[in-house]
N, C-alpha and C positions, 0 to 999 in steps of 0.2 A: 241138474237143474240150475239154470243160470240165476245168479243173484244180481238184482237190479237195485242200485242205490240212488236214493232221492235226497240230495243235500238240502240243508236248511238255509236260513237267511244269510246272504253274503258268502256262502260256502260253495266250494267246488271239489273236484276230485282229489286235490291235494290233501284234504282232510281224511281221505279214505285210502291213502296210498298203501298202507300196510294191509288193509282188508282186501283190496284188489289183488295184491301180491299173493294172498293166502287162499283165495277162492276163485272159482270161475265167475267173475264178477265184472259188471260194467257200471259206470257212473253216468247218470243223466246229467251231463255237463252243459255249460252254456247259459246258466242262470235262467233256465226255462224260457229262453228267447225274449226276456223282458216282459213276460206275462204279468198282469197285475191283479189276478184273481185266482183263488184256489181251483175253481172249476176250469179256468183256461190253462192253468198249469197241469191239471190232470189230463186235459185233452192233449197237450204237448207231449206228455209222457206216454199216454196210451198209443199214440202214433209211432212210438219208438220201442214198445215192449215186444219181447218174443211172444209166441202164441201162449205160453204159460211160463211163469217165473216165480221166484221168491223175491219179495220186496222188502227192502230195508229203508225206512224213512227216518231221517234225523230232523228233529225240531219241526220247522215248517214242513219238511218233507214227510214227517209222520202224518200230518193233516192231509197232505196230498195222497199218501198211501190209503188212508181211510176213504177219501173221495173216490179213488180208483176202485176200491172194493165195492162202494155203493153203486158205481157205474158198470163195472165189468168183473164181477167176482169169478167168472169162469176162466179168466186169464191169470188168476193169482193162486198159487199153490200154498203159500204161507206168507205171513207178514211179521216183520220185526219193527218196532217203533222205539226209537232211542231219543231220550231227552226231549220229550214232546208233551203236548197237552191236548185236551179235547174241549175245553171251556170256550165260551164266547168271549168277546172283548170285555175286559174288566174296567172298573172305574179308574180313571187316571192313566190308563195304558196309552190311549191315543195321544194325550198331551206329552207323555214321556217319549214316545216314538217320534213325534213331530219336533220335539226339542232337539233330538239327535240330528234329525234332518236339517233343521235350521242351523245347527252348529256346523254341519258339513258344508252348507251353502255359504256360510260366512267365512270359514277358516280352512275349508278343504276336507277331502274325504279322509286324509290321514288323521286329522284332529277328531273327526267323528269316530274312527276306529280306536284311537287312543282312549276315548271315553267309554266306548261300547264294549271292547273286548276284555279288559282286565277283570271285570266282575264275572265274566263267563267261564273263566278257567280255574282249575284247582291249583294246589300249591306246587305241583311239579311242572306246571306250564306257565309260570308267572313271567312278567316282563324280564328280559335278559336271558331266557332260555331259547334254545333252538326251536322248540315246538312253538313257542309264542311268536317268534320271528316269522315262521312259516305261516301261521294262522293270520298274523297281521298283514303280511304281503298278500295273502289270498283275499282278505276282505277289502284291502285298498284296491286291488285289481278289479273287484266287482264294480266299484264306482258309485257315484251318487245316483245316477239314473236307475240302476238296478236296485239300490237300497230303497229309493222312493217307490218304485213299482212293487217291490216285495212288501213294503210297509202297507201300501194300499191293499194288497192281497190279504195280509194278516188282519188288518182292521175291518175288512169285509168278510172275514171267514165265517163259515157256518158252524153252528154248534154240532160237534161230532159225537156227542154222547149217545145218540140213538143208534149209531152204527155199531158200537161195541158189542151188544148182545147178539148181533147178527154174524159175528166173526166165527165161522165154523171150521176154519183152517187152523193149523198150528201157529200160535202167536207168541212172540217174545216181547216183553216190555222191559226196556233197558234204561235204568236210571244211573245216577252217579252220586257218589258220597258228598261231593262239594258243589253240586249243581244248585245254585240259588234261584235260577230262572225257572227250572222245571224240577222242583225239589223231590227228594225221595218219597215223601208222603203223597205227592201228586201221582207218582208212578205206581205206588201201591194201590191207590184208589182206582186208577185205570185198569190195572191187572185184575182187581177184584170184580170188575164189571164185565169181564170177558170169560166165557165158560171154559176155555182151554188155554189160558195164558200161563206162560212161565215168566217169572219175575226175576230179574238180576240187577244187582247194584255194582257198579264199577268202582273199586276203591281208588282213592287218591285223585280221582278225576272230577272235573266240572262239566260244564255244558257241552264241551267239545270232546267227549269221552273217547271216541274212536281214534283221535289223534293223541290224546293224553296218556292213555293206557292201552295201546293196541294189543298186547298179548292177552290180557283178560277179556277185552272186548271181543276179540276173535274167537276165544274159547267159548264164550256165550253163543256167538253165532254158529259155531260148529255144532254145539249141542242142539240148538234149534233146528239147524238144517238136517240133522240126523234123525229127527222125530218122524215117525211114519205119518204120511198125509192123512191116512184113514183111521188113525188111532189117537185122537186128541186126548190129552190128559193134563191136568193142572200141575205145574211144577213149582 
């Protein structure tokens, strides 16, 4: 069963290099061809999916994975959602996201990433580490146009809460100990709303858990991929 990985905001395959090396996996790269809506991103992915696959969605990619389940559940054998959310736009969120975009337009994308990335990572991926340097380069390479398009997508996102009880496949909800953007309590609430979810927390990691602690992240994925498709059970 091929694992298809859906990256989050300003992310690409570099964040999942260890996961791609460990599994039969492909990353939907290219920043969703600049799409600026979750539905349009889902359409972009759907055209590139195998007939049936396992889906891993990170952050914004988790929302895309849920939209894909809403549209084409027959194509999906199982879903893992890492460091993500299901809530609609919260008060103050649009202003905070637009402030980052304005910073990037004034001072360049590197300044935007300098502000955006440090709160996203845990203590083992702080500025000065090789992991941070790789993540920083990845986000800078995305550029302002992609950031703006993906912000439009996130600010126009649907409330995905109604999708959760419909997930009849094996589901893994993956959080991280130091994720302040998608905190552990949020991941526990998502898992509790899904009949067959297994919940895992990645120690020492923040929002970029797959790059921050790849061995533990991949162990969680291996456990999830080993679950029988026709025998869901809460973990």
